[in-house]
C-alpha positions in Angstrom: 19.9 -17.4 -11.1 23.4 -18.8 -10.6 25.7 -18.3 -7.6 28.0 -15.8 -9.4 25.1 -13.5 -10.2 23.7 -13.8 -6.7 27.2 -12.8 -5.3 26.7 -9.1 -6.4 24.2 -8.3 -3.6 24.4 -7.3 0.0 21.9 -6.6 2.7 22.3 -3.9 5.3 20.2 -4.6 8.4 19.3 -1.7 10.7 17.4 -2.1 13.9 13.8 -0.8 14.1 12.7 -3.1 16.9 13.4 -6.4 18.6 11.8 -9.4 20.1 9.4 -9.2 23.1 12.1 -9.5 25.7 14.3 -6.8 24.1 17.3 -8.9 23.9 20.0 -8.2 21.3 20.0 -10.4 18.2 23.4 -9.2 17.1 25.3 -11.7 19.3 27.3 -14.4 17.5 25.4 -17.5 16.6 26.7 -20.9 15.7 26.8 -21.2 11.9 24.0 -23.3 10.4 24.9 -26.9 9.4 22.2 -27.8 6.9 19.4 -26.3 5.0 16.2 -27.2 3.2 15.0 -25.2 0.3 11.5 -23.8 0.1 9.8 -22.9 -3.2 11.0 -19.6 -4.5 9.2 -16.7 -2.8 7.9 -13.7 -4.6 8.7 -11.0 -2.1 8.4 -7.4 -3.1 10.1 -6.3 -6.2 8.9 -2.7 -5.9 9.7 -0.1 -8.6 13.4 -0.6 -8.5 14.8 -2.7 -11.3 16.5 -4.9 -11.8 16.7 -5.8 -8.1 18.7 -8.6 -6.6 18.2 -11.9 -4.8 18.5 -12.2 -1.1 18.0 -15.4 0.8 16.2 -15.6 4.2 17.3 -18.6 6.2 14.7 -19.4 8.8 15.0 -21.9 11.7 13.6 -22.9 15.1 16.6 -23.1 17.5 14.5 -23.8 20.6 14.7 -27.1 22.3 12.1 -25.6 24.8 9.6 -25.0 22.0 10.3 -27.9 19.6 7.6 -26.8 17.1 6.8 -23.2 16.4 4.8 -21.5 13.7 6.6 -18.5 12.2 5.0 -15.9 9.9 7.7 -14.1 8.0 6.8 -11.1 5.8 8.9 -8.7 3.8 7.2 -5.3 3.2 3.9 -6.9 4.1 4.1 -9.8 1.6 4.3 -13.3 3.1 7.6 -15.1 2.6 6.8 -18.0 5.0 3.9 -19.0 7.2 4.6 -22.4 8.5 5.7 -24.6 11.3 9.4 -25.0 12.0 10.6 -28.0 14.0 13.8 -27.7 16.1 15.1 -31.2 15.0 18.8 -31.0 15.7 18.9 -27.2 15.5 20.7 -27.4 12.2 17.8 -27.2 9.8 17.5 -23.7 8.2 14.9 -23.4 5.5 16.0 -21.2 2.6 13.6 -18.6 1.2 15.1 -16.8 -1.8 13.4 -13.5 -2.5 13.9 -10.8 -5.1 14.2 -7.3 -3.7 14.8 -3.8 -5.1 18.2 -2.3 -4.6 18.4 0.7 -2.3 14.8 0.9 -1.1 14.1 0.1 2.6 12.0 -3.0 3.2 10.4 -4.1 6.5 11.2 -7.6 7.7 8.6 -8.8 10.2 8.6 -12.2 12.0 5.8 -13.3 14.3 5.8 -16.5 16.3 2.8 -18.3 17.6 4.4 -17.9 21.1 4.0 -14.1 20.8 7.7 -13.4 20.1 8.2 -11.0 17.2 10.8 -9.0 15.3 10.7 -6.0 13.1 13.8 -4.8 11.1 14.5 -2.5 8.2 16.4 -4.1 5.4 18.1 -2.3 2.5 19.7 -4.4 -0.3 22.8 -2.8 -1.7 25.1 -3.8 -4.6 28.4 -5.5 -3.7 27.4 -6.2 -0.1 25.9 -9.1 2.0 23.1 -11.2 0.6 21.3 -13.1 3.3 19.6 -12.9 6.6 19.5 -15.8 9.1 16.3 -15.6 11.1 16.3 -17.8 14.3 13.6 -18.5 16.9 14.9 -19.1 20.5 13.4 -19.9 23.9 9.7 -20.5 24.8 6.8 -18.8 26.4 7.6 -15.4 27.9 11.3 -15.9 27.3 10.9 -16.6 23.5 12.5 -14.2 21.0 13.4 -14.0 17.4 16.8 -12.9 16.2 18.2 -11.9 12.8 21.8 -11.9 11.6 22.9 -10.5 8.3 25.4 -12.6 6.4 27.8 -11.1 3.8 28.6 -14.4 2.1 26.3 -17.1 0.9 25.7 -19.3 3.9 27.7 -22.6 3.6 26.8 -25.7 5.5 29.3 -28.4 6.6 
């Protein structure tokens, strides 16, 4: 799918829960600087056709927990289940997924530290198309944040 056809989607993110420490994940984050692509994911396509592509950008932002295993699911289907290294903090991994338009989906992220996130996502036409998922902190202070992006994420 080319960038022009991807540009027709948007994701609306509404809160249904948050990380273990209850901190807000809506605060401004420094924009990602580089990404790696993962193999295309086959997240839920549901009954709605034709659907649209949304990209989940997943990263470990914690210098205190330099290697974390994150399990990311969308409506119960695994999008990613792997280790993420903090490296220089600018290493988002792209997970493009096909989702139905207008049907709520549950985004769930679980870290091996115990931090977790649950959010409801609804893909809409002519709106944002990506979600940046970041892991922060370590131990009891660890949390997962999610930020909706309305434009394709660009890296300098």
